[in-house]
C-alpha positions, -999 to 999 in steps of 0.1 A, spaced: 258 566 -154 270 544 -125 306 551 -133 302 588 -124 296 580 -87 332 584 -77 344 606 -105 371 633 -103 365 659 -75 363 687 -100 333 671 -117 313 664 -86 280 683 -82 283 713 -59 257 700 -35 272 666 -31 302 656 -10 320 626 -21 333 606 8 371 600 9 391 570 21 405 569 55 427 539 63 413 510 82 429 504 116 420 467 115 406 442 90 372 427 93 374 393 110 343 377 96 341 340 96 339 325 61 305 310 56 294 286 29 271 301 3 239 281 -2 244 284 -39 280 272 -39 297 242 -23 330 261 -22 337 274 13 358 302 0 328 318 -16 312 343 7 294 367 -17 263 361 -38 269 344 -71 272 347 -100 293 378 -107 297 396 -140 327 416 -150 323 450 -166 345 476 -184 371 495 -163 363 531 -154 394 554 -155 398 580 -129 424 602 -112 441 593 -80 427 611 -50 437 613 -14 419 619 20 419 653 36 418 659 73 383 656 87 388 687 108 399 708 78 369 702 55 332 710 61 311 679 59 279 673 40 260 641 48 251 620 19 220 597 17 242 567 13 277 560 25 306 552 3 308 517 18 271 511 10 274 523 -26 305 501 -32 291 470 -16 258 475 -34 276 476 -67 297 445 -58 268 424 -46 249 434 -77 274 415 -98 302 441 -104 332 422 -90 365 439 -83 385 434 -115 414 458 -111 437 467 -83 470 485 -81 493 504 -57 505 536 -73 516 558 -45 526 559 -8 535 583 19 558 580 50 546 590 84 568 593 115 560 557 125 550 537 94 544 538 56 509 541 41 502 525 7 474 539 -16 454 509 -30 434 518 -61 405 495 -67 379 493 -95 350 470 -103 342 484 -138 315 506 -125 332 524 -96 367 533 -86 379 540 -51 411 542 -31 421 529 3 451 537 25 467 506 41 497 499 63 520 470 57 507 455 90 472 453 74 486 435 44 502 411 68 469 406 86 452 398 53 480 373 44 477 356 78 439 353 76 442 337 41 469 313 53 445 302 82 417 299 57 437 278 33 450 256 61 415 247 71 402 242 36 431 230 15 423 194 20 392 200 -2 403 229 -23 441 231 -28 452 267 -29 486 284 -31 490 320 -21 511 344 -42 544 354 -27 544 380 1 573 403 10 597 391 36 598 409 69 630 428 74 644 438 108 647 476 113 682 472 125 692 455 92 670 475 68 658 511 67 621 507 63 618 543 50 642 538 22 624 546 -10 640 517 -30 629 493 -2 594 507 -1 592 505 -39 602 469 -41 578 460 -13 550 479 -30 558 460 -63 553 427 -45 522 438 -26 506 450 -58 513 416 -75 499 399 -43 466 417 -46 463 413 -84 467 375 -81 441 374 -53 414 391 -73 420 368 -103 419 336 -81 386 317 -87 382 310 -50 400 337 -30 385 366 -48 352 358 -31 365 353 4 356 377 32 392 387 40 399 398 5 365 416 0 368 434 33 404 444 26 394 460 -7 364 479 6 361 508 30 351 505 66 313 506 71 317 533 97 343 555 80 338 592 83 324 612 54 348 637 41 354 654 8 378 641 -18 406 666 -26 437 665 -48 471 657 -31 487 687 -14 511 689 15 487 710 36 462 681 34 482 662 60 486 690 87 466 671 113 475 635 105 508 631 124 529 628 92 565 636 89 570 673 88 594 669 59 569 653 37 563 674 6 537 653 -12 524 618 -18 551 598 -36 539 583 -68 557 551 -79 569 554 -114 597 533 -128 592 543 -164 624 553 -182 629 591 -183 644 611 -212 638 584 -238 654 593 -272 660 577 -305 695 569 -293 682 545 -267 688 508 -273 665 496 -246 632 513 -236 614 486 -216 622 454 -197 603 428 -177 611 395 -161 582 375 -174 589 341 -160 613 318 -142 619 280 -145 641 254 -128 667 238 -150 677 202 -142 711 196 -158 722 161 -169 746 141 -149 773 147 -175 770 185 -169 779 180 -132 758 210 -121 730 213 -96 695 224 -103 691 261 -107 666 288 -117 667 306 -150 649 340 -153 634 350 -186 640 387 -193 618 403 -220 635 434 -235 622 458 -260 632 489 -280 604 511 -293 628 528 -317 631 497 -339 606 482 -362 584 455 -348 604 425 -361 635 437 -343 620 455 -313 617 426 -288 640 399 -276 645 376 -246 676 370 -226 681 343 -199 700 349 -167 707 331 -134 706 349 -101 744 347 -99 745 366 -133 726 395 -117 751 397 -88 781 396 -111 766 423 -133 756 445 -103 791 443 -88 808 451 -121 784 480 -128 789 496 -94 827 492 -96 829 510 -130 804 537 -123 821 543 -89 854 549 -108 841 569 -137 810 588 -123 807 583 -85 776 607 -84 757 582 -106 760 554 -80 728 566 -63 710 559 -96 717 522 -94 690 504 -75 699 480 -47 699 443 -57 682 418 -35 707 399 -14 718 363 -15 701 339 10 721 308 19 704 275 8 708 264 44 680 287 54 656 284 24 649 261 -4 660 280 -36 638 257 -57 606 264 -38 580 278 -61 570 307 -39 606 316 -32 613 317 -69 583 338 -77 592 363 -50 627 365 -63 614 370 -98 594 400 -86 624 415 -67 646 411 -98 618 426 -120 617 457 -98 655 459 -101 657 457 -139 629 482 -143 647 506 -120 679 501 -140 662 516 -170 649 547 -153 680 569 -157 697 573 -191 732 572 -175 725 536 -163 704 521 -190 728 534 -217 759 521 -199 777 494 -220 775 469 -191 738 473 -188 733 469 -226 755 438 -226 736 423 -197 703 428 -214 714 413 -247 725 443 -267 757 438 -287 782 466 -278 811 472 -301 846 480 -290 838 474 -253 855 448 -231 
């Protein structure tokens, strides 16, 4: 079966070495050529493609080339993946589930699947920036024929203003980057472009090494921070869920601009739709939606930090940082891309709110997310 090509390391035949991912130091800079079977200049791969079922697999990570004996395979990982893609198995799933911090930068593990194979890639933020820049150039040259809008990309933050190794900062950035890739592979034009395809596939000349499971010793010769204990898996699922919990899941599913009437004497503003659920209740009462403005988030966050700081100061570290206000003088708050980026930032915030029971069960959190709390002011 094709899906066994990149299976778990434990199930690999003893006489076959499965090549591991090593991060690309630069993206391919192929020119986008027009396919003879398509008039769309974004398309750079043979058409048509067919989508297939997703093959589940465990996360794996590269081990040092020097630490593992190598066994040459008849076909490289790049060749096998590209052969599968050009045979009609288009990339249909992508996610970023983990990262690790080196002394100089952060590496994100991108998990990719095309229904037949699953592979991983290690990418720096700078490589995501290169991908975004190439797509912006591509769209600028082609948008007069094929109007395209890119998904939001994380804002750059100066090191002097933001600790780039802070786990909450990395988590929020990862959340936006994962959404960025997911939108790209669903786009009818961009999914075929050379920048996207090359970003999601290994280097043709990558070294052949063996897949191994994550372990601190795997990074002995990769110039990682000596304090690194393991790859950090990103998981914002609530912990210690019990039948006493009033909220078990949350997501900001959409945002829309409200244009008040003249009589209301208010300016246009954005409303975020928060979907909340409780798996402890029967289906008809298990889901509801609450609407909030960005100002509501800030008022809630300030109140929560004030009360937790007075009652349980040690729990302050369990409250995630809220994205800051940006003056309207510097950015159009009604810009579609700005609103979508803010939605993703707030989505990460509310998901992190639910992680720890001390915060998700707090009366202020329950009230903010639409749960009626008795005898609380």
